[in-house]
N, C-alpha and C positions, 0 to 999 in steps of 0.2 A: 516541545522542543524546538528551537530554531534550526532551520536546516544549515544556518551559517557554523554550526556546535558540532555536528555529529560526522564531520569527515577528519582525518589526519592532515590532509594537504593544506597548506599554509594559503590563504585566501589571494588571488592576485598572481599566484606564483606558477607559471605554466609548466617550467622545467619540472617541478614534483610532479604535476599530474603526467607527463610524459614518461619519467624514470621510474613512479612507483604504481602507476595506475594504467598502463598499456594504452594511453590516447595516440592516436595515428598523428603525424605530423600536419593533415590537414585538418584534424580535430583541434589541434593547439591552436593553428591559425585563425580558424573559425571562434573559437572561444574567445581569443583577445580582439577579435573583431567585433564578436555579440557584445562584450562586456563594453567597450568603447561606445558603442550604440545606445546602450541601455543605461549606461552610466549618467549619460547626458540627459536621458529623460526622467530618470529616477536615482540621484544620489545613494538611495538606500542599497542599490546592488551593491555598491562597493562593500557591503559586510558579507556578502557570499563569495563562496570558494569555487574554486574553477569546478571541481566536480559537480557541483550543482548545475553551472552551467551546461557543462557536458550532458548532463541528464535531459535537459530541456531540448539540446540539440538535437540529441539521439532520439528524441520523440517525435522531431519535426523531420528526419532525415538528414541533418545537418544544413537545413536550408535555414539560414541565418536569420532572414526576415522573419518568418513565421516562428522561430523558435524564440526571438527577441518580444514578439507581440504575448506569446505564450508567458514568457517570464514576466512580464511588465504586467500582464494580468492577473498572475500569481501575486505580485507585491502588493497590488493594490486590494485585491482579495484579502491578503493576511492582515494587512493593516485593518481592515472593517471586521473580519471575522475573529479573527485572534488580537484584539487591541491590547491585552495585556500578555500576551505572549504565550498564553495556555487556556485550556478549558479545564474549570473546576468539576470533581464530582457533584457537586451541587446542583448544577446545570444540566447533569444528565442523570438523575438520580432513576428515572424510570426504566429506563434502558440499561443502565448498571445492574438491576435488581432483577433483571431477566438473566442476569449469569449467562450469557449467551458466545462469549469469547474467551478463549484460553490462550496463553502463549507460555512456551517453552519449548528446549532443544534447539540444536540447529542439525541442518541436512547436511550430507557428505561435503556440499560447497561451502559450508560455513554460514550459511544463510538461516536466520531464526525462523522458527515455525509458528505458526499460530493456527487455531482451530477454532473455526465459527461453526454453531447449531442452529441453522435455519429454523428447526422445528422449533426454538426457543423464543425467536422473535415472534413479536407481536405489534402490528402497527401501533404507535403512542397516539391514544385518543387525547391525552391532556396537553402534552409538548406538541404534538405533531410531527410534520417533517423535519423543521428546523431544529428540534431538541435530537432527532435521530442524526441530522448533518452534525451536530456537535458531537455526539456520541462515535460516529466516525471518525473526526477528526481526531480527537481525544483519544482513540485506538492508535490510530496511525502516529501520532506524535510519540506516543509511550512506546510503539513498535521502533520508530527512529532511537529513541532514548536508550534503549537496550541492543540495539544492534553492535555486531562485535565490532570490533576496529578494523578497518579497511574493507568491511562490507556495506555494499548500497543496497542490496536487494533484500527481501523477506519471502518465504515460503507459506503458501494457507493451503490449510485442509478445510474445505467446506463441507460439513456432514449434514445432508438435509433428510436423515432418517426422521419420519414421524410428522414430516411438512405436510400441512392440510392448507385449505382454503382460509383460515383463522390466520395464518403465518403471513398469507399473501400480501406484497406490501411493494406492489411495483414502483410507485413513486419513491419510496425510499429507499428501493435498489437502484433507482435510475440516478438519484439524488447521489447516493455512496460512489457508484461507478464515476459520475463527473467528479467527484473529488479527487478519486484516486487518479482517474487519467489527466485532468487538467492540472491539477497543482501538485500533485506526487508522482510526478510521471517517471517512468523507470526504475518504479521501487518494487513492482510486483515482480518476483523472479519466476512463480509457477503457481498454477492454482490446483489442487486436486479436489473434484466434486465427487463425493462419495454417498453411498448409500441413497441413490436418486428413485423416489417415488414418481409414478407415471404422472400423478398430477402435477407435480413441480415443473415438468417440461411444458405446461402450459403457460405459467408466467416466463419461464427460461424465453419462450420463443417471443415474447413481447420485449424483453430486454435485450437479447442478441444484437439486433439490428445497431444497437446504440453502443456497442463495444466494439472500440479501433481494432484494426488488423494485427497490430502488434501483440495488445492484450489478448485477444482470440488463441493465438499462437501459443500462448503459456497456460492456457486451461485446458486440463484433462480431465473427462469424465471415465470414472473407475468403475469395472463391471465388480459387482459383490463377490464373485468367486475367485477374483484376483486382487483383491482388496489389500493384503498384508505384502504379498508378492511384488506388487507395484508399488506400495510406499516403500518396502526396503531396497528398490533399485535406487533410490534418493537418499532416503533415512537408514541412517543406522539401528540397529534395534534397541541400542541404549539409549536413544534419542528420540524414538518413537513411543506416543503415548500409549499407556497400558490398553485403553478401550481400542485398540487396532493391533495389539499383540507384542506390543514393547515394554519397556522398561519405567517411563515415566508418569507420574501423577499428573492430571492437568491442573494448570496454577490459573485462577481468576485473572483476567488483564489487571483489574484493579490491585492484587494480590503482587502482581509482577514486578 
């Protein structure tokens, strides 16, 4: 799904951002300035709303030049990686068959919940990291498509129970991280990492240095004996998956 379609704010209308979405006066001015800069370099940016510009600005601490460079890089990437506007299931059949990502329910802030099972992920020998990158984009686009009106972020429960060396895919993890941080900034609201085996921490130590500071603050490792109580602080029992003591059945991403 195109970033231009998943927000209620009218593209180019700064007053809507201010009135409905809590932008500061400083942000409004910088959104307008950034828009003027990038539209001169890539007219395709005219299709994007002010909330999209704001996400890129916030990802770069309101630095207009850095945010503009990031956004122009995103536009170039999208034209090459998503020339048809979406990823088809036939392009990611191996990763889809692993049935490792689910999506259902919302947290107490109205953010969509996804559940990822690291122990079900195996490096793709056939399609390689390129197919996995397409899978990551497919899932992110599906999340945006399902995101409740007025909401910009989602929450993820990363369950690594049973994770072992055969699941280790540092290249894939880094590729996914790069896509999330570079092309979908300010979309992740929070990530709970649960059921963590000791072996997983070796892979985590290799990935951690590449996580930006904003993202690091959103990641919470949850102790097993505090799993349900921790999740219930953010997620109502009616919206929590059954496997964590809630009421909802898991729904695969392809069926959501």
